[in-house]
BALOBA-1460 file (C-alpha; in Angstrom, 3 decimals):
// residues 175
<rec num="1" residu="f" x="-19.330" y="-32.378" z="-8.512"/>
<rec num="2" residu="p" x="-16.644" y="-30.611" z="-6.752"/>
<rec num="3" residu="k" x="-15.926" y="-32.389" z="-3.190"/>
<rec num="4" residu="n" x="-13.715" y="-29.215" z="-1.841"/>
<rec num="5" residu="i" x="-14.551" y="-25.816" z="-3.062"/>
<rec num="6" residu="l" x="-12.812" y="-22.581" z="-2.002"/>
<rec num="7" residu="d" x="-14.271" y="-19.140" z="-1.780"/>
<rec num="8" residu="i" x="-11.373" y="-16.791" z="-1.631"/>
<rec num="9" residu="g" x="-12.283" y="-13.217" z="-0.450"/>
<rec num="10" residu="s" x="-15.430" y="-14.197" z="0.562"/>
<rec num="11" residu="g" x="-16.513" y="-11.098" z="2.417"/>
<rec num="12" residu="t" x="-20.025" y="-11.526" z="3.570"/>
<rec num="13" residu="g" x="-20.428" y="-15.125" z="2.501"/>
<rec num="14" residu="n" x="-23.263" y="-14.595" z="-0.276"/>
<rec num="15" residu="i" x="-21.397" y="-16.862" z="-2.582"/>
<rec num="16" residu="s" x="-20.195" y="-19.244" z="-0.128"/>
<rec num="17" residu="i" x="-23.945" y="-19.596" z="0.727"/>
<rec num="18" residu="n" x="-24.999" y="-19.927" z="-2.804"/>
<rec num="19" residu="l" x="-22.516" y="-22.720" z="-3.066"/>
<rec num="20" residu="a" x="-23.410" y="-24.583" z="-0.324"/>
<rec num="21" residu="e" x="-26.933" y="-24.491" z="-1.330"/>
<rec num="22" residu="n" x="-26.045" y="-25.604" z="-5.020"/>
<rec num="23" residu="y" x="-23.111" y="-28.507" z="-3.761"/>
<rec num="24" residu="k" x="-24.838" y="-29.732" z="-0.904"/>
<rec num="25" residu="f" x="-22.300" y="-32.550" z="-0.364"/>
<rec num="26" residu="s" x="-19.191" y="-30.383" z="-1.099"/>
<rec num="27" residu="k" x="-17.093" y="-28.669" z="1.563"/>
<rec num="28" residu="i" x="-17.110" y="-25.157" z="1.152"/>
<rec num="29" residu="v" x="-14.042" y="-23.094" z="2.700"/>
<rec num="30" residu="a" x="-15.364" y="-19.411" z="2.836"/>
<rec num="31" residu="c" x="-12.016" y="-17.533" z="3.351"/>
<rec num="32" residu="d" x="-11.440" y="-13.898" z="3.876"/>
<rec num="33" residu="i" x="-8.545" y="-11.636" z="5.197"/>
<rec num="34" residu="a" x="-10.733" y="-9.656" z="7.162"/>
<rec num="35" residu="h" x="-11.282" y="-11.273" z="10.314"/>
<rec num="36" residu="g" x="-14.547" y="-9.100" z="10.735"/>
<rec num="37" residu="m" x="-15.697" y="-10.454" z="7.469"/>
<rec num="38" residu="s" x="-15.155" y="-14.090" z="8.422"/>
<rec num="39" residu="v" x="-17.174" y="-13.109" z="11.572"/>
<rec num="40" residu="f" x="-19.846" y="-11.885" z="9.571"/>
<rec num="41" residu="a" x="-20.070" y="-14.708" z="7.293"/>
<rec num="42" residu="q" x="-20.285" y="-16.988" z="10.341"/>
<rec num="43" residu="g" x="-23.262" y="-15.408" z="11.583"/>
<rec num="44" residu="k" x="-24.932" y="-15.832" z="7.959"/>
<rec num="45" residu="r" x="-24.561" y="-19.240" z="7.291"/>
<rec num="46" residu="n" x="-28.116" y="-19.984" z="7.856"/>
<rec num="47" residu="g" x="-27.249" y="-23.637" z="9.792"/>
<rec num="48" residu="q" x="-25.489" y="-25.002" z="6.431"/>
<rec num="49" residu="s" x="-22.945" y="-27.221" z="8.055"/>
<rec num="50" residu="n" x="-20.871" y="-27.694" z="4.910"/>
<rec num="51" residu="i" x="-19.604" y="-23.874" z="5.041"/>
<rec num="52" residu="h" x="-16.400" y="-23.804" z="6.782"/>
<rec num="53" residu="i" x="-15.408" y="-20.277" z="7.529"/>
<rec num="54" residu="a" x="-11.498" y="-19.001" z="7.822"/>
<rec num="55" residu="t" x="-9.509" y="-15.925" z="8.342"/>
<rec num="56" residu="a" x="-6.562" y="-16.031" z="6.015"/>
<rec num="57" residu="d" x="-4.257" y="-14.168" z="3.322"/>
<rec num="58" residu="t" x="-4.433" y="-14.766" z="-0.322"/>
<rec num="59" residu="e" x="-0.872" y="-14.695" z="-0.602"/>
<rec num="60" residu="t" x="-0.153" y="-17.149" z="1.842"/>
<rec num="61" residu="l" x="-2.832" y="-19.633" z="2.214"/>
<rec num="62" residu="p" x="-2.886" y="-22.239" z="5.139"/>
<rec num="63" residu="y" x="-4.051" y="-25.057" z="3.145"/>
<rec num="64" residu="p" x="-2.124" y="-28.134" z="1.622"/>
<rec num="65" residu="s" x="-1.323" y="-28.179" z="-1.987"/>
<rec num="66" residu="n" x="-3.831" y="-29.855" z="-4.486"/>
<rec num="67" residu="s" x="-6.619" y="-29.456" z="-1.797"/>
<rec num="68" residu="f" x="-9.284" y="-27.815" z="-3.708"/>
<rec num="69" residu="d" x="-11.339" y="-28.958" z="-6.892"/>
<rec num="70" residu="l" x="-13.014" y="-25.560" z="-7.388"/>
<rec num="71" residu="i" x="-11.901" y="-21.837" z="-6.507"/>
<rec num="72" residu="a" x="-14.359" y="-18.950" z="-6.795"/>
<rec num="73" residu="s" x="-13.521" y="-15.233" z="-5.890"/>
<rec num="74" residu="n" x="-15.618" y="-12.266" z="-6.580"/>
<rec num="75" residu="l" x="-14.170" y="-8.763" z="-6.813"/>
<rec num="76" residu="m" x="-11.362" y="-9.339" z="-4.498"/>
<rec num="77" residu="f" x="-8.044" y="-9.620" z="-6.815"/>
<rec num="78" residu="q" x="-8.111" y="-6.206" z="-7.977"/>
<rec num="79" residu="w" x="-7.157" y="-5.212" z="-4.022"/>
<rec num="80" residu="v" x="-4.247" y="-8.057" z="-3.500"/>
<rec num="81" residu="t" x="-0.660" y="-6.393" z="-3.171"/>
<rec num="82" residu="d" x="1.156" y="-9.165" z="-4.827"/>
<rec num="83" residu="l" x="-0.740" y="-10.770" z="-7.698"/>
<rec num="84" residu="s" x="2.004" y="-13.276" z="-8.533"/>
<rec num="85" residu="k" x="2.063" y="-14.429" z="-5.186"/>
<rec num="86" residu="a" x="-1.729" y="-14.875" z="-4.908"/>
<rec num="87" residu="f" x="-1.830" y="-16.689" z="-8.172"/>
<rec num="88" residu="a" x="1.193" y="-19.165" z="-7.579"/>
<rec num="89" residu="e" x="-0.782" y="-19.898" z="-4.051"/>
<rec num="90" residu="l" x="-4.077" y="-20.946" z="-6.178"/>
<rec num="91" residu="h" x="-1.968" y="-22.691" z="-8.456"/>
<rec num="92" residu="r" x="-0.468" y="-24.526" z="-5.315"/>
<rec num="93" residu="v" x="-3.951" y="-25.345" z="-3.719"/>
<rec num="94" residu="i" x="-6.065" y="-26.322" z="-6.754"/>
<rec num="95" residu="k" x="-6.266" y="-29.752" z="-7.895"/>
<rec num="96" residu="e" x="-4.508" y="-30.609" z="-11.103"/>
<rec num="97" residu="n" x="-8.004" y="-30.718" z="-13.316"/>
<rec num="98" residu="g" x="-9.804" y="-28.234" z="-10.979"/>
<rec num="99" residu="y" x="-11.420" y="-24.939" z="-12.106"/>
<rec num="100" residu="i" x="-10.710" y="-21.224" z="-10.811"/>
<rec num="101" residu="y" x="-13.562" y="-18.983" z="-11.796"/>
<rec num="102" residu="l" x="-13.059" y="-15.121" z="-10.446"/>
<rec num="103" residu="t" x="-13.940" y="-11.767" z="-11.180"/>
<rec num="104" residu="t" x="-11.906" y="-8.389" z="-10.815"/>
<rec num="105" residu="l" x="-11.986" y="-4.987" z="-11.785"/>
<rec num="106" residu="a" x="-10.088" y="-4.296" z="-14.866"/>
<rec num="107" residu="e" x="-7.901" y="-1.412" z="-16.420"/>
<rec num="108" residu="g" x="-10.378" y="1.460" z="-16.846"/>
<rec num="109" residu="s" x="-12.771" y="0.685" z="-13.900"/>
<rec num="110" residu="l" x="-13.809" y="3.259" z="-11.736"/>
<rec num="111" residu="h" x="-12.339" y="5.967" z="-14.259"/>
<rec num="112" residu="e" x="-15.075" y="8.661" z="-12.922"/>
<rec num="113" residu="l" x="-13.763" y="8.441" z="-9.133"/>
<rec num="114" residu="k" x="-10.295" y="8.173" z="-10.233"/>
<rec num="115" residu="d" x="-10.886" y="11.366" z="-12.260"/>
<rec num="116" residu="s" x="-12.530" y="13.069" z="-9.257"/>
<rec num="117" residu="f" x="-9.829" y="12.029" z="-6.794"/>
<rec num="118" residu="e" x="-7.113" y="13.214" z="-9.138"/>
<rec num="119" residu="s" x="-8.868" y="16.950" z="-9.445"/>
<rec num="120" residu="a" x="-9.280" y="17.119" z="-5.931"/>
<rec num="121" residu="c" x="-5.851" y="16.321" z="-5.313"/>
<rec num="122" residu="q" x="-4.490" y="19.117" z="-7.632"/>
<rec num="123" residu="m" x="-6.914" y="21.517" z="-6.095"/>
<rec num="124" residu="s" x="-5.877" y="20.701" z="-2.832"/>
<rec num="125" residu="y" x="-1.964" y="19.589" z="-3.337"/>
<rec num="126" residu="k" x="-0.685" y="20.973" z="-6.285"/>
<rec num="127" residu="d" x="2.785" y="19.843" z="-5.739"/>
<rec num="128" residu="t" x="2.007" y="16.083" z="-5.422"/>
<rec num="129" residu="s" x="0.821" y="13.153" z="-7.738"/>
<rec num="130" residu="p" x="-1.979" y="11.481" z="-6.518"/>
<rec num="131" residu="i" x="-1.918" y="7.484" z="-5.984"/>
<rec num="132" residu="f" x="-4.826" y="5.999" z="-7.040"/>
<rec num="133" residu="q" x="-5.334" y="2.094" z="-7.271"/>
<rec num="134" residu="k" x="-4.267" y="0.521" z="-10.644"/>
<rec num="135" residu="f" x="-6.264" y="-2.159" z="-12.212"/>
<rec num="136" residu="n" x="-4.466" y="-4.490" z="-14.330"/>
<rec num="137" residu="n" x="-5.627" y="-5.323" z="-18.113"/>
<rec num="138" residu="e" x="-6.521" y="-8.470" z="-19.740"/>
<rec num="139" residu="k" x="-3.160" y="-9.254" z="-20.973"/>
<rec num="140" residu="e" x="-1.224" y="-8.522" z="-17.834"/>
<rec num="141" residu="l" x="-3.590" y="-10.858" z="-15.951"/>
<rec num="142" residu="k" x="-3.233" y="-13.362" z="-18.362"/>
<rec num="143" residu="s" x="0.658" y="-13.019" z="-18.187"/>
<rec num="144" residu="l" x="0.587" y="-13.217" z="-14.270"/>
<rec num="145" residu="m" x="-1.485" y="-16.538" z="-14.373"/>
<rec num="146" residu="t" x="0.761" y="-17.977" z="-17.310"/>
<rec num="147" residu="y" x="3.982" y="-16.974" z="-15.250"/>
<rec num="148" residu="t" x="2.539" y="-18.770" z="-12.093"/>
<rec num="149" residu="g" x="2.076" y="-21.968" z="-13.910"/>
<rec num="150" residu="f" x="-1.732" y="-21.963" z="-14.953"/>
<rec num="151" residu="n" x="-2.579" y="-23.161" z="-18.803"/>
<rec num="152" residu="n" x="-6.007" y="-23.057" z="-20.313"/>
<rec num="153" residu="i" x="-6.614" y="-19.743" z="-19.301"/>
<rec num="154" residu="s" x="-9.925" y="-18.031" z="-20.516"/>
<rec num="155" residu="l" x="-10.508" y="-14.409" z="-19.946"/>
<rec num="156" residu="d" x="-13.800" y="-12.803" z="-20.854"/>
<rec num="157" residu="t" x="-14.055" y="-8.738" z="-20.282"/>
<rec num="158" residu="w" x="-17.333" y="-6.765" z="-20.493"/>
<rec num="159" residu="d" x="-18.137" y="-3.209" z="-19.206"/>
<rec num="160" residu="e" x="-20.918" y="-3.044" z="-16.637"/>
<rec num="161" residu="i" x="-22.190" y="0.633" z="-15.903"/>
<rec num="162" residu="r" x="-23.733" y="1.265" z="-12.481"/>
<rec num="163" residu="f" x="-24.976" y="4.633" z="-10.752"/>
<rec num="164" residu="y" x="-24.609" y="5.510" z="-7.586"/>
<rec num="165" residu="p" x="-26.288" y="8.495" z="-5.798"/>
<rec num="166" residu="d" x="-23.049" y="9.801" z="-4.165"/>
<rec num="167" residu="v" x="-19.428" y="9.010" z="-3.598"/>
<rec num="168" residu="e" x="-20.181" y="7.516" z="-0.107"/>
<rec num="169" residu="t" x="-22.735" y="4.770" z="-1.685"/>
<rec num="170" residu="l" x="-20.155" y="3.658" z="-4.333"/>
<rec num="171" residu="l" x="-17.534" y="3.230" z="-1.674"/>
<rec num="172" residu="r" x="-19.733" y="1.565" z="0.561"/>
<rec num="173" residu="n" x="-20.537" y="-1.154" z="-2.320"/>
<rec num="174" residu="l" x="-16.959" y="-1.338" z="-2.900"/>
<rec num="175" residu="k" x="-16.563" y="-2.301" z="0.276"/>
């Protein structure tokens, strides 16, 4: 079993809590760049003493090299400014035989929101090109991970369609 686990971009702490319940003898570090999320996660710990809450940036992790047996992250990496730097940090803190499991939005994600945003910008600001979040494709992600030192990379992609009653609900869920 993994002795030290990092939940990077832990947000509200749901994955950390699940990990703590399934790995009762492991140290779970729940780390998020947003201090408010860390505070919120602290309040949800349900008395689980094996969860340690931290506020830190994925691009400059405050942990020693080779610290973690397992790193998990759910829907955070698409918002990272410098993926090469973030992946290099993960490579630095994961143990040699450790595992990293992450999910991220990929190229083509949120295309309806992007199309709506572009249409609204064209109607309001005819002379400027709108800037929308760019999501990497599978080949780009694998290339970045290889470049930062990872090997034995396995990537799976799938389409998941979700419906929201309005844009506000979508954006709140993305947060």
